[in-house]
C-alpha positions, 0 to 999 in steps of 0.5 A, spaced: 237 181 202 233 175 202 232 174 209 225 169 210 225 168 217 227 175 219 223 179 214 221 187 215 213 184 215 213 177 217 214 174 225 220 173 228 223 166 228 225 166 235 218 165 240 217 172 244 214 174 249 206 175 248 202 182 249 199 178 256 206 178 259 208 185 257 201 188 259 203 184 265 209 186 267 210 192 263 203 195 264 204 194 271 198 197 276 193 197 269 188 195 267 186 187 269 191 188 274 188 193 278 182 188 280 187 182 282 190 187 288 185 192 289 183 192 297 178 197 297 172 194 293 168 201 293 174 204 287 172 202 282 176 198 276 179 202 271 174 203 264 177 199 258 177 207 255 183 209 261 186 203 260 188 203 253 189 211 254 194 210 259 197 205 255 198 209 249 200 215 252 206 212 255 213 216 255 216 211 249 210 212 244 211 220 245 214 220 238 209 214 235 202 215 232 197 210 235 190 209 231 184 205 234 177 204 235 173 199 239 166 198 237 160 192 238 160 188 232 152 189 231 150 196 233 157 199 233 157 203 239 164 205 240 167 204 246 173 206 244 177 211 239 182 214 239 186 218 232 180 213 229 180 217 223 186 219 222 189 216 215 195 210 218 200 206 213 196 198 214 201 194 213 198 187 212 192 189 215 190 191 208 189 184 206 182 185 210 179 189 203 182 185 198 179 178 202 173 182 203 173 184 195 173 177 192 170 175 196 164 179 194 164 179 188 166 172 186 163 167 191 166 162 195 166 157 188 169 161 184 175 157 181 180 160 176 183 157 169 188 156 166 188 153 159 194 148 156 193 150 148 196 145 143 199 147 137 199 142 132 197 135 130 195 130 136 197 124 132 193 116 134 199 114 138 198 120 143 203 125 140 202 132 140 206 134 133 207 141 136 208 147 141 204 147 147 201 153 150 200 154 157 196 160 158 195 163 166 190 167 169 193 168 176 191 161 179 197 162 185 194 155 188 199 150 184 203 151 191 205 144 195 201 148 202 194 147 198 196 139 198 199 137 204 193 132 205 192 130 198 199 126 197 199 130 190 204 135 187 201 141 185 202 139 177 200 134 177 193 135 175 196 138 168 198 131 167 191 129 168 188 133 163 192 132 158 191 124 159 185 125 159 185 129 152 189 122 149 196 126 149 202 122 151 207 126 149 209 133 147 214 133 141 214 140 141 216 145 146 212 148 154 211 155 151 209 160 157 203 165 156 203 170 162 200 176 159 193 175 162 196 181 166 199 186 163 204 190 166 209 191 172 211 185 176 210 188 183 205 192 186 204 199 187 208 202 191 212 195 193 220 199 195 226 196 190 228 191 196 222 188 197 223 185 190 230 181 193 225 177 198 221 171 198 215 176 200 216 180 195 216 175 190 214 177 182 207 177 180 205 173 174 199 170 171 203 163 172 205 162 179 207 156 181 210 155 188 209 162 191 214 164 185 221 162 190 225 156 189 229 152 194 237 153 196 240 149 201 247 150 204 251 144 206 257 145 211 264 142 209 267 137 212 272 141 215 272 148 217 275 153 212 272 148 207 267 152 202 259 149 203 256 146 198 250 150 195 245 145 192 239 149 188 233 146 188 226 146 182 225 154 180 232 156 180 233 156 172 236 163 170 238 164 177 245 165 178 248 163 186 255 164 188 258 164 194 261 169 196 265 170 203 261 163 205 266 159 209 265 152 213 267 155 221 269 151 226 264 147 231 259 153 235 262 158 232 256 163 230 252 160 225 249 166 221 248 166 213 246 172 208 243 171 202 244 177 198 240 179 192 243 184 186 238 189 184 236 189 177 239 182 176 238 174 177 244 174 181 245 172 188 251 172 193 251 167 198 255 169 205 257 168 212 258 162 217 256 155 217 259 150 222 261 143 221 257 138 223 250 143 223 244 142 219 244 144 212 242 151 212 234 152 207 232 158 204 227 161 198 228 166 194 225 170 188 225 166 182 228 170 176 222 169 171 216 166 175 212 164 167 218 160 165 219 157 172 212 155 172 213 152 165 220 148 168 216 145 174 210 144 169 215 140 165 218 135 170 211 134 172 209 132 166 215 127 165 213 125 172 208 122 169 210 119 163 209 125 158 215 127 155 217 134 152 222 132 147 224 141 147 224 143 153 221 150 155 220 155 150 224 162 152 219 166 148 213 168 151 206 164 147 203 171 146 210 173 143 210 167 138 202 167 137 201 172 132 194 175 134 194 173 141 192 178 146 191 177 154 183 178 153 181 173 148 187 167 147 186 162 143 181 158 145 183 151 149 181 144 148 184 143 155 183 147 162 185 146 169 182 150 174 184 153 181 182 151 188 175 154 190 176 162 192 175 160 199 181 156 200 186 161 196 182 166 200 184 163 207 192 160 204 191 169 203 189 171 210 193 166 215 200 166 213 199 173 211 201 171 202 203 178 200 203 174 193 197 172 193 193 177 195 196 181 189 194 177 185 187 178 188 186 184 186 188 183 179 183 178 179 177 183 182 181 188 176 178 183 170 170 185 173 172 192 171 172 194 163 179 198 162 178 205 161 183 206 157 188 201 154 194 203 158 190 202 165 194 197 169 190 191 171 191 193 179 189 201 177 182 197 175 183 192 181 182 198 185 177 201 182 173 195 183 175 196 191 172 203 190 166 201 188 166 196 193 167 201 199 161 204 197 156 199 197 159 197 204 158 204 206 165 206 207 168 212 206 173 212 200 176 217 201 179 213 208 181 207 204 188 210 200 190 203 198 196 202 192 196 195 193 192 188 194 198 186 200 199 192 204 206 191 202 205 198 199 209 204 203 204 209 200 197 205 203 194 209 208 187 207 211 184 209 217 182 205 224 175 206 222 175 204 215 178 198 218 172 197 223 166 200 219 169 193 214 168 188 219 162 190 220 160 189 214 163 182 213 160 180 219 153 182 215 155 179 209 152 172 207 160 170 206 161 172 213 164 165 216 169 164 210 172 171 210 172 169 219 174 163 217 181 166 213 182 171 220 190 168 224 186 165 231 190 168 237 195 163 240 192 157 235 195 159 227 197 163 220 201 169 223 199 169 231 200 162 233 205 164 237 202 170 240 198 170 246 199 164 247 200 165 255 195 160 259 192 166 262 191 170 255 184 171 254 185 173 247 188 166 246 183 162 241 179 167 241 181 174 238 180 172 230 185 178 227 189 180 221 196 181 223 200 187 220 208 189 220 213 193 216 219 197 218 216 202 224 209 200 223 205 194 227 196 193 227 191 188 229 185 188 227 179 183 227 174 181 232 174 178 240 169 176 245 170 180 252 170 178 258 163 181 259 160 176 253 161 182 248 163 181 240 167 187 239 169 189 232 178 192 233 183 196 229 190 197 233 194 200 228 202 203 231 206 207 226 213 211 226 215 208 233 222 205 234 222 202 240 227 203 245 233 199 247 230 193 252 223 197 252 217 193 249 216 191 242 212 195 236 207 188 236 208 187 243 204 193 244 199 192 240 197 185 243 197 189 249 192 194 248 189 187 244 189 183 252 186 189 254 180 189 250 179 182 250 179 182 258 174 189 258 168 188 262 164 193 258 
C-alpha cells in the first residue's frame, strides 16, 4: 500500500506528545521530577543510571529488548550501558554509517557526473541529427528539495549544458542509460511491500524527484460522483484505476488508500473524499526511474526551447550502443554535475531519505574493485564500509548492515558500535558537516515535531538520527546534558508493541533521551 503519511519508518502526521511530556506523565517520580518534589535535602537525587534502569524495566517493556549506551564524547567514559554489545535492528540509524563512510571516502566537495552523449552530427543551426544518450551515475540531487531557493527546475542545468554545446534541437530520441549500477533496483533485505510505498522507491543510476510521482485526487461535485484522479509528471508507465473510490457527503470521514499491486505498475485508489474538501495529494513510486527521468528531462528541455522530436526511447542506452558498458561509457561531450556531497548528505539525513542513502552506499562501492563479475555494487559498498570500520576502530562483527538505508529488516548493529562511530566522527576532519546533517530536536528534519515542550532540555540541543520500523524505534546522536557535559548516546528499542493506551515506542525512546539531556553527571 502507498500511505506515505503513515509509512512504517516515517513520523506520524499527527503531532504527538513529546518525550518530555511522557517522561513527566508516565515516569512519575523518576528522574528530574524527584529533585523538584524532594523535601528531604539529605536524600541524593537518583543518578542517570538509576533513572534509565527504572525506565527500561517498566512492565510494558517486559517482552521488549532495550539496548542503550551513553558515554562522554571526548574520552568515551561510559555513563550507562544496557545490552550495549547486543546486535539489534537499527532501522534508519544505519544511515549514520553510510553518511560517515561517504564523507570519509569522498570529502565535502565531491560531485557526481551525469553525461549527455550525442549520437549524430550537430548541424550549424544547432540541430543534433540523432539521439542523445543520458548516462547516469546515481546523482539524486535532481529534486525540488535541492532547489527551494534557486527558482530553477531540478533539470534546468541540462538545458544550460546543451545550449553551451550549441545544441538547440534534438532530431532524435532521449535514450536513458542507467547501467552504471548493475543489479537489483532495491536494497538487500527490503520487503516486497516496501516497494509499493514512496519510501521504498526503486534505486537507479538515473534518479529524479526521489523516483516518485504525484497524483492528485479531487472530490466530485456531489455525493456519489466519482472523484477525479490527476496524474503528474513521472507517471509514465503507471496505471492508476479507481476501485471503490467515491465522493462522500460533507463532514463524512476522509479516507484514501492507494494500493500498489505487487509485481505490477498498477495502483488502485479506494476510499472516500467528502464533497467540498481539499484535494488529496499522494506520491507513488515510478514504474521505471530511468524512463521517468528521461520524460522529465524531455519536458525540461522543451520548456527551454530545445525540442526532442522523437521523445523518449524505451530502449536503454546500454542495450542500444554496441560495446557500451557501465565502467567505460563513450567519452561525453557534455556533462552536468551534482550538488556537493556535503549538501547531499544533509538532504539524506535530515528527512531520512532511503533512496539517497542506498545510492550513497552504491557510490562508495565504486571505490572498491569487484571481486568477481557477479559482485553487486551494493556488496562492494558494504566491503568499503567494512574497511572504513577498520579505520575507525569499530568491530566489524558489531555492524552487520545489508543496505545503506536501514530499511533492511535483516541489518543488525550494537549500541556500542553506534557510540564509537559518533565519537570517531566527532574527531573527523568533516565533523561539522556530519553534525550539521543530523536532525535537531524540536527544530528540523525528523525531529521537528519531537521534544517541542518549552521545558525540554533536548530541544535545540540534541542532534540525533531517528530510526523507525515496525516494532523498532531508535535514536542516536549528541547532546549536552544539564551539567554541561557533551555526551554521545545510542538508544535502541526492539520487539516492542505498545499496549493499548500505553506509551509508544517512539515516546519511550524520547523519554530516555530527555533523561540523558537532563542528567547532571
